[in-house]
ZABA-277479 format. One record per residue (C-alpha): residue number from 0; x, y, z. Coordinates in pm, 1 decimal, always signed. Layout:
> resi,X,Y,Z
> NUM,X,Y,Z
...
***
This chain:
> resi,X,Y,Z
> 0,-2577.5,+4923.5,-3520.2
> 1,-2654.4,+5220.5,-3290.1
> 2,-2450.9,+5053.5,-3013.4
> 3,-2161.8,+4992.8,-3253.8
> 4,-2167.6,+5356.9,-3362.7
> 5,-2149.2,+5465.7,-2998.7
> 6,-1855.8,+5231.7,-2929.6
> 7,-1641.4,+5358.5,-3218.6
> 8,-1559.4,+5702.4,-3064.1
> 9,-1494.8,+5536.8,-2726.7
> 10,-1250.9,+5290.1,-2882.1
> 11,-1074.2,+5573.0,-3064.4
> 12,-1033.7,+5768.7,-2739.5
> 13,-896.7,+5460.1,-2561.5
> 14,-650.5,+5396.9,-2843.2
> 15,-534.6,+5761.3,-2832.0
> 16,-482.8,+5746.7,-2453.6
> 17,-286.7,+5421.9,-2485.9
> 18,-62.6,+5574.1,-2753.0
> 19,+5.0,+5882.8,-2535.8
> 20,+82.5,+5673.6,-2227.4
> 21,+306.8,+5448.4,-2433.7
> 22,+490.0,+5752.0,-2576.3
> 23,+542.2,+5899.9,-2227.8
> 24,+668.8,+5567.2,-2093.7
> 25,+901.7,+5532.0,-2391.0
> 26,+1036.5,+5886.3,-2331.5
> 27,+1092.6,+5804.5,-1963.9
> 28,+1290.3,+5492.6,-2057.4
> 29,+1504.7,+5678.2,-2309.6
> 30,+1585.3,+5966.4,-2076.0
> 31,+1617.5,+6330.9,-2173.7
> 32,+1785.7,+6463.3,-2485.5
> 33,+2080.2,+6696.1,-2428.4
> 34,+2014.4,+7068.8,-2407.0
> 35,+2257.1,+7352.4,-2480.7
> 36,+2067.3,+7640.9,-2320.6
> 37,+1755.9,+7693.0,-2109.1
> 38,+1464.4,+7682.9,-2141.1
> 39,+1491.6,+7322.5,-2266.8
> 40,+1186.5,+7218.1,-2473.8
> 41,+1212.8,+6859.8,-2344.8
> 42,+1178.0,+6979.5,-1982.5
> 43,+837.0,+7137.4,-2032.8
> 44,+582.2,+6993.6,-1790.9
> 45,+836.0,+6777.3,-1605.6
> 46,+921.3,+6810.9,-1238.0
> 47,+1286.2,+6895.3,-1180.1
> 48,+1556.3,+6807.8,-928.5
> 49,+1826.7,+7060.5,-834.3
> 50,+2149.0,+6940.9,-665.5
> 51,+2387.8,+7209.2,-547.1
> 52,+2721.7,+7280.4,-389.9
> 53,+2960.4,+6985.6,-391.4
> 54,+3332.9,+6934.2,-428.6
> 55,+3474.4,+6787.6,-746.9
> 56,+3596.9,+6473.1,-572.5
> 57,+3243.5,+6405.2,-444.0
> 58,+3073.5,+6446.7,-782.2
> 59,+3109.9,+6079.9,-893.6
> 60,+2941.8,+5976.7,-567.9
> 61,+2653.4,+6215.7,-634.4
> 62,+2613.1,+6078.8,-988.7
> 63,+2595.6,+5720.7,-858.4
> 64,+2333.6,+5823.3,-601.9
> 65,+2124.2,+5989.4,-874.8
> 66,+2144.6,+5679.7,-1096.6
> 67,+2021.6,+5452.9,-815.3
> 68,+1760.7,+5692.7,-677.0
> 69,+1453.8,+5565.5,-859.1
> 70,+1409.6,+5901.2,-1032.2
> 71,+1232.9,+5865.8,-1369.4
> 72,+1499.7,+5871.3,-1639.1
> 73,+1343.4,+6174.3,-1804.7
> 74,+1378.1,+6390.1,-1490.4
> 75,+1580.7,+6708.8,-1558.2
> 76,+1860.7,+6735.5,-1299.9
> 77,+2013.8,+7081.5,-1260.2
> 78,+2339.1,+7081.4,-1065.7
> 79,+2633.5,+7310.7,-995.2
> 80,+2868.1,+7476.8,-748.1
> 81,+2987.6,+7832.1,-695.6
> 82,+3185.7,+8025.5,-953.6
> 83,+3398.4,+8327.5,-868.9
> 84,+3480.4,+8231.4,-509.7
> 85,+3859.1,+8205.0,-485.7
> 86,+3906.9,+8106.8,-848.5
> 87,+4056.0,+8275.6,-1153.5
> 88,+3796.7,+8424.3,-1386.5
> 89,+4025.4,+8497.1,-1679.1
> 90,+3898.1,+8506.0,-2040.4
> 91,+3931.3,+8191.6,-2251.5
> 92,+4262.6,+8109.4,-2425.7
> 93,+4294.8,+8197.7,-2792.3
> 94,+4360.3,+7836.2,-2888.0
> 95,+4119.2,+7547.4,-2818.6
> 96,+4194.0,+7335.1,-2511.3
> 97,+4377.0,+7003.6,-2566.2
> 98,+4178.5,+6682.3,-2592.0
> 99,+4109.4,+6497.9,-2268.4
> 100,+4375.1,+6225.3,-2225.7
> 101,+4255.3,+5865.1,-2241.8
> 102,+4167.9,+5708.5,-1910.9
> 103,+3877.0,+5679.5,-1675.5
> 104,+3578.8,+5865.5,-1830.7
> 105,+3424.9,+6151.5,-1640.4
> 106,+3093.3,+6051.8,-1477.5
> 107,+2782.0,+6184.5,-1648.9
> 108,+2485.2,+6303.5,-1445.8
> 109,+2155.9,+6156.5,-1574.8
> 110,+1923.8,+6422.5,-1716.9
> 111,+2215.4,+6662.4,-1684.7
> 112,+2156.1,+7035.0,-1686.4
> 113,+2473.3,+7202.6,-1562.0
> 114,+2403.0,+7536.5,-1390.0
> 115,+2681.6,+7712.5,-1193.5
> 116,+2593.5,+7919.2,-887.4
> 117,+2659.0,+8291.0,-857.6
> 118,+2615.3,+8470.6,-528.4
> 119,+2504.0,+8812.1,-410.2
> 120,+2804.8,+8818.2,-175.1
> 121,+3111.5,+9011.8,-285.3
> 122,+3333.7,+8784.5,-499.6
> 123,+3601.4,+8814.1,-767.9
> 124,+3344.1,+8944.6,-1013.9
> 125,+3315.6,+9270.2,-819.3
> 126,+3682.1,+9350.8,-891.1
> 127,+3686.1,+9428.7,-1262.1
> 128,+3564.6,+9322.7,-1603.7
> 129,+3747.9,+9024.8,-1749.6
> 130,+3706.7,+9049.0,-2124.4
> 131,+3931.3,+8953.1,-2412.4
> 132,+4076.9,+9223.3,-2642.5
> 133,+3811.8,+9173.3,-2910.8
> 134,+3534.5,+9176.5,-2652.2
> 135,+3663.7,+9501.4,-2502.8
> 136,+3657.3,+9659.1,-2846.5
> 137,+3294.8,+9559.3,-2909.0
> 138,+3141.8,+9615.7,-2568.7
> 139,+2992.4,+9945.6,-2461.3
> 140,+3179.5,+10105.3,-2174.5
> 141,+2874.8,+10153.2,-1953.0
> 142,+2874.1,+10326.5,-1617.7
> 143,+3122.1,+10101.6,-1435.4
> 144,+3425.2,+9927.5,-1582.3
> 145,+3643.7,+9876.2,-1276.7
> 146,+3584.2,+9784.4,-915.3
> 147,+3226.3,+9783.7,-789.0
> 148,+3199.1,+9987.1,-465.6
> 149,+3115.6,+9803.0,-144.6
> 150,+2755.7,+9792.2,-29.0
> 151,+2791.5,+10068.0,+230.1
> 152,+2918.4,+10299.2,-44.2
> 153,+2656.6,+10183.3,-295.1
> 154,+2383.9,+10269.8,-47.6
> 155,+2504.7,+10632.9,-50.5
> 156,+2470.6,+10659.9,-427.7
> 157,+2161.4,+10710.7,-640.1
> 158,+1912.8,+10435.4,-722.8
> 159,+2018.7,+10452.0,-1088.1
> 160,+2382.8,+10393.6,-993.1
> 161,+2291.9,+10096.9,-772.0
> 162,+2095.9,+9940.8,-1057.9
> 163,+2384.4,+9999.1,-1299.7
> 164,+2627.6,+9841.9,-1051.5
> 165,+2405.1,+9535.4,-1023.6
> 166,+2367.1,+9522.1,-1401.1
> 167,+2744.9,+9521.2,-1445.5
> 168,+2790.7,+9246.1,-1184.6
> 169,+2529.4,+9030.5,-1359.5
> 170,+2694.1,+9088.8,-1697.2
> 171,+3027.9,+8981.0,-1551.1
> 172,+2861.1,+8660.8,-1434.3
> 173,+2731.2,+8611.9,-1788.1
> 174,+3078.6,+8685.2,-1930.3
> 175,+3206.3,+8386.4,-1736.5
> 176,+2937.4,+8162.7,-1886.9
> 177,+3026.0,+8283.1,-2236.2
> 178,+3394.8,+8215.0,-2175.4
> 179,+3329.7,+7863.4,-2046.9
> 180,+3105.1,+7787.5,-2342.3
> 181,+3386.3,+7904.8,-2570.1
> 182,+3599.4,+7635.9,-2402.4
> 183,+3336.7,+7375.9,-2496.9
> 184,+3179.7,+7340.5,-2151.5
> 185,+2804.6,+7281.2,-2169.6
> 186,+2651.7,+7542.0,-1938.4
> 187,+2274.9,+7512.8,-1970.5
> 188,+2181.7,+7797.2,-1737.1
> 189,+2279.0,+7966.2,-1407.2
> 190,+2173.1,+7983.7,-1043.2
> 191,+2158.7,+8288.6,-818.2
> 192,+2209.5,+8252.0,-442.0
> 193,+2017.0,+8442.3,-319.2
> 194,+1767.1,+8727.0,-291.9
> 195,+1898.4,+8851.6,+45.4
> 196,+1666.4,+8866.6,+345.5
> 197,+1770.3,+9233.1,+382.8
> 198,+1569.2,+9301.5,+65.9
> 199,+1259.6,+9279.4,+286.4
> 200,+1396.7,+9513.5,+557.1
> 201,+1376.6,+9888.1,+612.3
> 202,+1648.0,+9952.4,+350.7
> 203,+1518.8,+9673.1,+133.1
> 204,+1449.7,+9891.1,-168.9
> 205,+1823.4,+9961.6,-199.8
> 206,+1904.2,+9590.5,-200.2
> 207,+1626.7,+9524.9,-450.6
> 208,+1769.7,+9778.5,-695.1
> 209,+2102.7,+9593.3,-692.4
> 210,+1943.8,+9247.3,-715.7
> 211,+1717.5,+9355.3,-1003.1
> 212,+2023.8,+9479.3,-1192.5
> 213,+2213.6,+9154.5,-1127.6
> 214,+1926.3,+8939.4,-1252.1
> 215,+1884.5,+9151.2,-1565.3
> 216,+2256.9,+9137.0,-1636.4
> 217,+2264.2,+8760.1,-1591.1
> 218,+1954.7,+8702.1,-1801.6
> 219,+2037.1,+8926.3,-2098.2
> 220,+2417.3,+8963.8,-2075.7
> 221,+2591.0,+9180.6,-2333.8
> 222,+2392.0,+9176.7,-2655.1
> 223,+2677.0,+9332.6,-2849.8
> 224,+2871.9,+9011.5,-2777.3
> 225,+2591.9,+8787.2,-2898.0
> 226,+2425.7,+8707.0,-2564.1
> 227,+2056.1,+8619.4,-2578.8
> 228,+1800.5,+8575.6,-2303.2
> 229,+1893.4,+8295.6,-2064.6
> 230,+1655.1,+8244.9,-1768.7
> 231,+1797.1,+8079.3,-1457.8
> 232,+1725.9,+7947.7,-1109.5
> 233,+1678.1,+8195.5,-825.1
> 234,+1689.1,+8108.2,-453.7
> 235,+1467.4,+8299.6,-213.0
> 236,+1438.4,+8280.7,+169.5
> 237,+1100.2,+8285.1,+339.0
> 238,+1129.0,+8644.7,+461.9
> 239,+1190.9,+8775.7,+110.2
> 240,+874.2,+8608.4,-20.5
> 241,+677.8,+8874.1,+167.5
> 242,+830.6,+9165.4,-28.5
> 243,+560.0,+9396.5,-163.0
> 244,+719.4,+9536.7,-474.1
> 245,+543.9,+9450.4,-799.2
> 246,+817.8,+9591.8,-1019.5
> 247,+1081.6,+9382.7,-841.1
> 248,+880.6,+9062.3,-877.7
> 249,+825.6,+9130.3,-1247.8
> 250,+1203.3,+9147.1,-1291.4
> 251,+1247.9,+8824.7,-1092.5
> 252,+979.9,+8647.2,-1295.8
> 253,+1132.9,+8745.2,-1630.2
> 254,+1471.3,+8614.9,-1512.5
> 255,+1347.0,+8295.2,-1351.0
> 256,+1325.8,+7945.4,-1488.0
> 257,+1261.3,+7804.8,-1136.8
> 258,+1223.2,+7975.2,-799.7
> 259,+1370.1,+7774.8,-510.6
> 260,+1212.2,+7842.6,-172.7
> 261,+1477.0,+7792.8,+96.6
> 262,+1254.1,+7588.1,+324.7
> 263,+1547.1,+7408.6,+493.6
> 264,+1331.5,+7235.2,+758.2
> 265,+1462.8,+7127.8,+1097.6
> 266,+1431.2,+6748.7,+1126.4
> 267,+1219.1,+6744.8,+1440.2
> 268,+852.7,+6720.2,+1526.5
> 269,+594.7,+6616.3,+1269.9
> 270,+721.5,+6625.0,+908.6
> 271,+361.2,+6652.8,+790.5
> 272,+304.1,+6971.0,+992.8
> 273,+640.8,+7111.5,+882.3
> 274,+551.0,+7048.1,+517.3
> 275,+210.7,+7213.0,+563.8
> 276,+374.0,+7520.1,+718.5
> 277,+618.5,+7559.2,+430.0
> 278,+347.0,+7504.7,+169.4
> 279,+210.3,+7846.9,+268.2
> 280,+510.9,+8012.7,+99.3
> 281,+396.7,+7902.5,-243.3
> 282,+34.7,+7976.2,-156.8
> 283,+127.8,+8329.3,-55.2
> 284,+296.1,+8389.1,-389.4
> 285,-2.8,+8250.2,-575.8
> 286,-258.0,+8460.3,-387.2
> 287,-60.3,+8777.2,-460.9
> 288,-137.1,+8743.2,-832.3
> 289,+55.0,+8892.1,-1123.2
> 290,+421.2,+8799.6,-1153.2
> 291,+417.4,+8628.3,-812.8
> 292,+142.0,+8392.2,-927.5
> 293,+354.5,+8296.3,-1227.5
> 294,+650.2,+8241.3,-993.2
> 295,+434.1,+8015.3,-774.4
> 296,+396.6,+7782.6,-1072.7
> 297,+778.4,+7761.8,-1093.4
> 298,+822.8,+7705.6,-720.2
> 299,+1070.2,+7434.8,-613.4
> 300,+1090.7,+7312.8,-251.4
> 301,+1446.6,+7363.4,-121.1
> 302,+1599.1,+7137.8,+148.0
> 303,+1940.8,+7030.0,+277.9
> 304,+2074.9,+6679.4,+352.9
> 305,+2086.2,+6785.8,+717.1
> 306,+2415.5,+6659.7,+859.1
> 307,+2616.3,+6978.7,+801.3
> 308,+2480.2,+7189.5,+1086.8
> 309,+2502.3,+7555.7,+985.4
> 310,+2284.0,+7841.8,+1104.1
> 311,+1983.1,+7887.0,+878.7
> 312,+2012.4,+7548.3,+704.6
> 313,+1801.6,+7346.1,+948.2
> 314,+1860.9,+6972.3,+930.1
> 315,+1943.8,+6717.3,+1197.8
> 316,+2011.2,+6970.3,+1472.5
> 317,+1929.1,+6721.7,+1751.0
> 318,+2175.2,+6460.3,+1619.3
> 319,+1916.7,+6188.5,+1569.6
> 320,+1992.8,+5851.8,+1410.3
> 321,+2026.2,+5796.1,+1035.1
> 322,+1708.4,+5589.0,+1044.2
> 323,+1511.5,+5871.5,+1204.8
> 324,+1644.4,+6126.7,+955.0
> 325,+1574.8,+5896.8,+661.6
> 326,+1213.0,+5844.2,+769.9
> 327,+1158.4,+6213.4,+854.6
> 328,+1295.6,+6332.6,+521.3
> 329,+1093.6,+6080.5,+320.6
> 330,+771.3,+6181.5,+497.5
> 331,+842.4,+6552.1,+443.8
> 332,+916.1,+6507.2,+71.7
> 333,+601.7,+6299.5,+15.8
> 334,+392.3,+6560.5,+195.6
> 335,+541.1,+6847.5,-6.3
> 336,+478.0,+6652.7,-325.5
> 337,+111.3,+6613.0,-234.5
> 338,+88.6,+6991.7,-185.6
> 339,+220.9,+7039.3,-539.4
> 340,+555.7,+7191.8,-639.4
> 341,+758.3,+7217.8,-960.3
> 342,+1030.4,+6996.2,-813.4
> 343,+1280.2,+6955.3,-530.9
> 344,+1620.5,+7106.9,-454.8
> 345,+1895.0,+6986.8,-219.5
> 346,+2168.0,+7227.9,-114.3
> 347,+2510.3,+7166.2,+46.5
> 348,+2663.4,+6824.6,-27.2
> 349,+2973.1,+6896.3,+178.1
> 350,+3143.4,+6752.1,+487.8
> 351,+2909.8,+6491.1,+643.4
> 352,+2649.6,+6564.6,+377.5
> 353,+2892.5,+6426.5,+117.4
> 354,+2898.3,+6066.6,+242.1
> 355,+2766.8,+5800.0,+8.1
> 356,+2501.6,+5685.6,+257.4
> 357,+2362.6,+6038.9,+299.2
> 358,+2358.7,+6107.2,-75.0
> 359,+2179.8,+5777.5,-140.6
> 360,+1914.5,+5852.0,+122.9
> 361,+1859.9,+6204.4,-8.8
> 362,+1829.2,+6103.9,-374.7
> 363,+1595.9,+5813.1,-296.0
> 364,+1366.3,+6055.8,-113.7
> 365,+1369.2,+6290.2,-413.7
> 366,+1296.9,+5996.0,-643.1
> 367,+992.2,+5911.2,-433.8
> 368,+881.8,+6275.4,-431.7
> 369,+899.3,+6309.7,-811.1
> 370,+700.7,+5988.4,-856.2
> 371,+431.6,+6120.1,-619.1
> 372,+421.5,+6448.7,-814.8
> 373,+367.5,+6259.1,-1139.6
> 374,+69.0,+6074.6,-994.3
> 375,-108.6,+6395.6,-890.8
***
């Protein structure tokens, strides 16, 4: 009898563990439920994948690569391209859009979390507000309604003005999200590319005032038009991680769902050593404490497919074979997963990076990385 009494709690614990494992496996098989706005409750505790910057004609290819990547079906996949670069940002029409004509269905990204990219660079959003008549009546005028001055002029103004200019730019980004949602497009969140490296330079405090305003405007929008807090994905280069400005990092943390470190390794040398070197970025954030420690827990390792050779994006700069690149990338991703990150991001599926073979290799590596993260 004493032995039986001791076995009962053990059996109960085993049964509970089996039920939890079975529930997790069942959730993985079913995939993720849809989500209208971040943060998505179903994403809590799951490693994410972020796929960025592709042309519309390449999107079906990217979806096929994701479906055959080996990623767990309950992996949240955030994806998007730039808004406001050479496109019309007009308000939505007063009548609903017509129904999609019958024909070939649009491909659906597994675990889809659509998140358009907005940039710090000067785009259409700097020109003027684009609000409908009713929105203009409800919105407060604020400091700036028309064209945002160029950076060299902003730097001559006060810190308050720079922050207000950034706030207005961010709100214009959020206006675009609101307009697209009104046209029945599911926009889960946004992405910001990027905290500029200049924010860590000798005039960095001026850049940081603008960036802080942009992130606040994007996150909170215009409350008089019904906007609520919407955290997003922020990209940061290695140099900007060293910024010593607690107030700035508190703003970034409040705005951030995930922080993507632009590691962009060069595919040469030892991938294990390269991964170890880049793991210090997250460690540096964590050791700094406060808001930066919270950001370290949201840190996503950012890479590129590697065949579009552009300054600052690393990749296959020595023109090695596909087999070499495939092996190097896989080793790097596995090593970064063992260091511990919140997920992986791949940026720039364009030109040679948009081929089916490259996309398949990249997504298979990310699938392996997420599986390694789940075993930690």
